[in-house]
N, C-alpha and C positions, 0 to 999 in steps of 0.2 A: 367427504373429508373436510376438516376445518383448516388444518395447517399442512404446509408442504413438507415440513420436517417436524419430528416430535420433540417435546421437552426443551431442555437447554443443554448446550455443551458445557464442559468444564470451564472453558474460556468465557462463555456468556455468563455463567453463574458468578465467576470472579468479577467480571465487569459490573454486574448488578450490585454486588456487595461492596465493591470498592467505590464505584461512581454514584450509586444510588439509582441508576437507570441503565437499561440496555435496549438498544434498537435492533430489532430482528427484521431486516428489509424483506419485503415481499413474502412474508410468512403465511399470509392468508391465501387459500386456494381460489382460483377464479370462481368456482361454484359458491364458496362461502362469501366472496365479495358481492356477488349478484344477490344472494339471499339477504345479506346484511343491508344493502341499499334499499331493497324492497321493504324490509322491516323498519328501517329508520325513516323512510318516506311515510310509512304508516304512522309512526310516532308523530312526525311533523303534522300530518293531517289531523290527528287527534288534538295536538297541543294548541294550535292557533297562536295568536300573538300574545295572549295574556294568561295562558293556562300552563303552568310549569309542571303540574303533576305527571303527565305522561312522559315528560323528559326525565324527571327525577326518579320516577319509579318505572322505568322503561320496560323491564321484564314482566311487569304486572299488566302491561298494555299490549304485549305482542307475544304470541306463542313461540315464534322462532327464537326471539331473544331469551325467553324463559328457558327454552330447551338447551341453551348453551351453558347454563349455570353449572350443570353436572355432566356436561359433555366429557367423555373420557379423555379426549385430547386436551381440553381446557384443564381438567383436573391434573393431568400429568404435567402440564406446563407449570401450574401454580405450585404443585408439590416439589417440582424440581427447583423452584425459586425459594420456597420458605419452609419446606418440610411436609411430612405426611398429615399432621394434625391441623386441619384448616376449617374455617367457617366462611360462608358467603356473607358479604357486607352490603353491597349495593350494585346496581346496574343503571347507568345514567347515560342518556343520549347527549353528546357534545357536538352536535351539528352546528356549523357556523356558515351562514349565508354570506354572500358578497356584501362588504360594508360593515360586517360585524366588528366590534371594537376590541376583540380579543379578551385577555384576562391579565390582571395585574399579578405581580409576584406574590406567592403565598406558599404555605405548606399546610399539612393536615395533622391531626392528632391521633395518637394511640400509644398507650403503654410507655410514656416518656421515661419512666424509671425502671423499665424492664427491657434491656437491650436483647434479651433472649427471645422476645416476642416480636414477630414481624407482621407487617401489613403491606400488601403489594397491590398496586393497581395495574390492570392489564388493558391497555388502550389499543383499540382496533382502528387504524387509519385507512379506511377503505380506498379512498382516492389520493392518499398521501398529502404532503404539504411541502412548501419551500419556506426558507427562513423569514421572509417578509410578507408572507401571505397565509396567515392562520397557522404559523409555525410554532412548535413547542420549543421553549427555551429551558435550559436546566443548568445546574451548578454542581459539578461532580464533587462529592464529598460532603455536601451540605446536609445530607440525611444523617450523617454520623453525629451531628449536634443534637439531634432528636428534639428540635425546637418546633412546637406545633403552631407558633404564632409569627412565623416569618411574614413580613409585609414590606412593600417598597415605599408606599406613600400614605400619608394621612389623608383623611377626607378633604381637608383644605388644599393639600398639594394636588390631589387628583382633580379637584374642581378648577384649580388655577392652571392646569395643563403642564405641571412639572413632569418631565420625561421619566417614565417608570424605571427604565434601566439606569439612568443617571442617579435617580433617587435611591435605588437599590445599592448601587456601588458606593454612594456616599453614606449609606445607612448600615443596614445589617451586614452587608458584605465586607465593609471596610476592615482591613487588617486581619481578616480570617484566613486561616490556612487549612489545607486538607489534614485531618487528624492522623491519617496513615502515611501520606507521602511527604507532608510538609510544604507542598506547593501552594502558592496563593490561590484562593478560590476565585474563579472567573466565570463569566456568563458564556454559555455555549448555545449557539443557534443551530438547532438540529435540522436535518433534511430527511424526509421520509418518502421513499418511493411508494407507488400504489401498493396496497395490500400489506403495509408494514404493521408490525406489532411492537409496542413499546411497553416494557415493564418498568415500574417506578415504585420505590419505597415511599411510604406515606409522609415521612418527614423531609423529603427532598424538596428544595426550593424550585419552583417552576412557574412559568408564565406563558402566555400565548400572544403572538403578534397579531395586530389587526388583519382582518381578511380584506383584500383589495376589492374595491367597489364592483369591478367587472368580473370578479371570479365566481365560479359556480359554487354550489353548496359543498363545504368540506364535511364529508360524512364520517362520523366518528362515534364510537360507543366505548365506555369504560366499564369493566367488571372489577370489583374489589373483593379481596379475600384476606383473612388474617389468621394468625395463630390464636386460639382462645386462651384465656387466662387473665385478662384485664378487663375493666369496664369498657363497654363498647364505645366506639367513636361517635361524635356528633353527626357524622355523615352516614350512619347506618340507617338507610332508607328502605325499610321493609315493613309493609303493613302487617298487622296481626293476622288478617285473613290469608295473606300470601304465606306467611310463616307457618300457619297451621295447615294450609293446603298447598304445599309447594309442588313444583313440577315433578313428575316421576323420576326417582333416583336421587333427588336433591334433599331428601328428608334429613340426612345426616349433616348437611351443611347449614341448616337453619338455626339450631339452638345458639343462644348467645354464648354459652360456655360448653 
């Protein structure tokens, strides 16, 4: 089994649509966690310091990761989040070793003018995270702006060491309120226990805190799925070979439309 509980509850679905993300603590089974660590360690052994392809196209470099694309439990979770008509978009290893710099504030693109079309990322945090150690940060309600170009800092600001959160508050975040609740948009520092799953809509603003120097590898992989009907995102990382010869059962998930 992949998950300890199937799909999403009504409350979890409401949280995903209202906040732009939902945390499912400890949702991965112990067996799945062990298999994922083995698979992601394999990706790291293939990647090396300067080879990004095994990380970016992770399912094409490990059979277990590929097998999860059309896993019935995975499909049930995604369909509970964005409906029955879905396509696979990418599978990316997001492992972060001790000392990793994290990630600046950003969002992703897809169907900005079509709010009826969704794109969701499913993050597996095998050994979890804490707020100041490779932790995911989010802003509830930011996804409803459907802005694919959210950024905290310019290149000059990043090079000069301007704090990413302060730059974000003084920039894109300033003065914005939640389109549904009217509450001011604020940064949330999430905490994920071991085996947690996080679902996040593609337009949601998010960032990652640096990994502490003495911390072990933060094992993580993300799977992305979308409703077809709009030009594909710039993050659709699937080779033609993989698209034409997908894992068994995943054929229906591969067409762009």
